[in-house]
C-alpha positions in Angstrom: 55.0 41.1 52.2 56.4 43.8 54.3 60.0 43.1 55.3 61.7 44.7 58.3 65.4 45.1 58.3 66.2 44.0 61.9 69.7 45.6 62.1 68.3 48.9 60.9 65.4 48.7 63.4 67.7 47.8 66.3 70.0 50.6 65.3 67.2 53.1 65.1 65.8 52.1 68.5 69.3 52.3 70.0 69.8 55.8 68.6 66.4 56.9 69.9 67.3 55.5 73.3 70.6 57.4 73.3 68.8 60.6 72.4 66.3 60.1 75.2 69.1 59.6 77.7 70.9 62.6 76.3 67.9 64.9 76.5 66.9 63.6 79.9 70.3 64.1 81.4 70.4 67.7 80.2 66.9 68.3 81.7 68.2 67.0 85.0 71.2 69.3 84.8 68.9 72.3 84.1 66.6 71.5 87.0 69.5 71.1 89.3 71.1 74.5 88.3 67.7 76.3 88.4 67.1 75.0 92.0 70.5 76.1 93.2 70.0 79.5 91.6 66.7 79.9 93.3 68.4 79.1 96.6 71.3 81.5 96.1 69.7 84.3 94.1 65.9 83.9 94.7 65.5 84.0 90.9 65.5 81.3 88.3 68.1 81.3 85.5 66.5 78.9 83.1 63.1 80.5 82.6 63.2 84.1 81.4 59.4 84.7 81.4 59.3 85.5 85.2 62.6 87.2 85.1 61.5 89.5 82.3 58.3 90.3 84.0 60.1 91.1 87.3 62.6 93.3 85.3 59.7 95.2 83.9 58.1 95.6 87.3 61.5 96.8 88.7 61.6 99.5 86.0 58.4 100.9 87.4 59.5 100.5 91.0 63.3 100.2 91.4 63.0 99.2 95.1 60.9 96.1 94.3 63.6 93.8 93.0 67.4 93.7 92.6 67.3 94.8 89.0 71.0 94.3 88.3 70.7 90.6 89.1 67.7 90.2 86.8 69.5 92.1 84.0 72.5 89.9 84.5 70.4 86.7 84.2 68.7 88.0 81.0 71.9 89.0 79.4 73.7 85.8 80.4 71.0 83.5 78.9 70.9 85.5 75.7 74.7 85.5 75.5 74.8 81.7 76.0 72.3 81.2 73.2 74.3 83.5 70.9 77.4 81.5 71.7 75.7 78.1 71.1 74.5 79.4 67.7 78.0 80.5 66.7 79.5 77.2 67.7 76.8 74.9 66.2 76.3 76.8 63.0 74.0 74.8 60.8 75.1 71.5 62.4 72.2 69.2 63.4 74.2 66.1 64.3 73.5 64.8 67.7 75.8 64.4 69.4 79.2 65.4 67.9 82.2 67.6 68.3 80.2 70.8 68.1 77.8 69.7 70.7 80.7 68.5 72.9 82.2 72.0 72.6 79.0 73.6 73.7 78.7 71.2 76.7 82.3 71.8 77.6 81.7 75.5 77.6 78.6 75.0 79.8 80.6 72.9 82.3 83.3 75.7 82.5 80.7 78.3 83.2 79.1 76.2 85.9 82.5 75.7 87.5 83.1 79.4 87.4 79.7 80.1 88.9 80.1 77.6 91.6 83.7 77.7 92.5 85.3 80.7 90.8 83.3 83.5 92.5 83.6 81.7 95.9 87.4 82.1 95.9 88.6 85.0 98.1 90.8 86.7 95.6 88.2 86.4 92.8 85.4 87.7 95.1 87.6 90.6 96.1 88.3 91.5 92.5 84.6 91.4 91.7 83.7 93.6 94.6 86.5 96.0 93.6 84.7 96.5 90.3 81.5 97.4 92.2 79.7 94.3 91.1 77.9 91.9 93.5 79.0 88.3 93.6 75.3 87.2 93.1 75.0 89.1 89.9 78.1 87.4 88.5 76.8 84.0 89.6 73.5 84.7 88.0 75.2 85.8 84.7 77.4 82.7 84.5 74.7 80.2 85.5 72.2 81.7 83.0 74.8 81.7 80.3 75.3 78.0 80.9 71.6 77.2 80.5 71.4 79.6 77.5 74.1 77.5 75.9 72.2 74.3 76.7 68.9 75.6 75.5 70.4 76.8 72.2 72.0 73.3 71.8 68.8 71.3 72.3 66.7 73.7 70.2 68.9 72.9 67.2 68.0 69.2 67.1 66.8 68.1 63.6 63.1 67.4 63.4 62.2 68.3 66.9 63.4 71.2 69.2 63.7 69.8 72.7 63.4 72.2 75.6 65.4 71.2 78.6 65.5 74.5 80.6 61.9 75.5 80.7 58.7 73.6 80.2 55.8 75.9 79.3 55.9 74.6 75.7 56.5 71.1 76.8 53.4 71.0 79.1 51.4 72.7 76.3 52.5 70.1 73.7 51.6 67.2 76.1 48.2 68.8 76.8 47.5 69.2 73.1 48.7 65.7 72.4 46.3 64.2 75.0 43.4 66.3 73.9 43.9 65.2 70.2 44.6 61.6 71.1 41.1 60.4 70.2 41.2 61.7 66.7 44.9 61.9 65.8 46.5 59.4 68.1 49.7 60.0 70.1 53.2 60.4 68.7 54.8 57.9 71.0 58.4 59.1 70.4 57.5 62.7 70.9 55.5 61.9 74.0 58.4 59.9 75.5 60.8 62.7 75.0 58.5 65.4 76.4 57.5 63.3 79.4 61.1 62.1 80.3 62.6 65.6 80.1 59.8 67.0 82.3 60.2 64.2 85.0 64.0 64.5 85.1 63.8 68.3 85.3 61.7 67.8 88.4 64.2 65.3 89.7 67.0 67.7 89.1 65.2 70.4 91.0 64.8 68.1 94.0 68.5 67.1 93.9 69.6 70.7 93.5 67.6 71.7 96.6 69.1 68.9 98.7 72.7 69.6 97.7 72.4 73.3 97.4 71.1 73.6 100.9 74.4 72.1 102.3 76.9 73.0 99.6 75.5 76.4 98.4 77.4 77.6 95.3 79.7 74.6 95.3 76.7 72.4 94.4 77.0 73.6 90.9 80.1 71.5 90.5 77.8 68.5 90.3 76.0 69.5 87.1 79.3 70.8 85.8 80.9 67.3 86.1 77.8 65.8 84.4 78.1 68.2 81.5 81.8 67.3 81.2 80.9 63.6 81.2 78.2 64.1 78.5 80.6 66.2 76.4 83.2 63.4 76.5 80.6 60.8 75.5 79.3 63.1 72.8 82.7 63.5 71.3 83.4 59.8 71.4 80.0 58.8 70.0 79.6 61.6 67.5 81.0 59.7 64.5 78.5 56.8 64.8 75.4 58.7 66.0 72.7 60.0 63.7 69.5 61.8 64.6 66.5 59.4 64.5 64.0 60.5 61.8 60.7 61.7 63.1 57.4 61.1 61.4 56.6 63.8 58.8 54.2 66.4 60.0 51.8 68.5 58.0 52.6 72.3 57.6 49.6 73.0 59.9 51.0 70.8 62.8 54.5 72.3 62.3 53.1 75.8 62.6 51.1 74.8 65.7 54.2 73.2 67.3 56.1 76.4 66.7 53.4 78.5 68.3 53.4 76.2 71.4 57.2 76.3 71.7 57.1 80.0 71.6 
């Protein structure tokens, strides 16, 4: 007879629920930041596909876009990912002190993007260097989301994207298309669906608050990041990543291609 250890089952479900909430909250933050960036800069800071394309177009026609802002976004996101990798190392514990450090850094960058460059003295210093305020805001906001994407990409067993959703929508489409023959991985489907929905909700909230508060609206996701960082630090000692069903090498390779 198959016996189920109820405490282990309850603990595993609680851990999965915590990870769902963790990932969903980060997706909401990313959607919020991206919406505010689109309002202020007319460019996204969490999805580099369009930014890279526009940067290439700007190379051919320098009058087409503001190339320095595009370059700042690209550099900021890359720098954020590098920093996340340096902080996290090989750690795959979710959450924990290292993740709390990354989220704290993200909160600081968002505060600087939303509040720091708006201050008169800081703004004057930036202009004295010959750099536009919008380029600095783009750099800081993109670095924040680069940190976040590097963080969630390091989850053991399943890289979770919370700043862009091409791979997420692809995975959901493949999952539905194969459902008849292979079934649906309910845990994976829940994570992908929740992050997508909350990213959309974050975008709506970012639009509503960014319209009235402009750059200061970034203080909202900054405070959320700080809160999650505190919770991650406190919960890190008792939290372990839920194990995911083993996948065949072929499915792992397909998932990697979709995420790319």
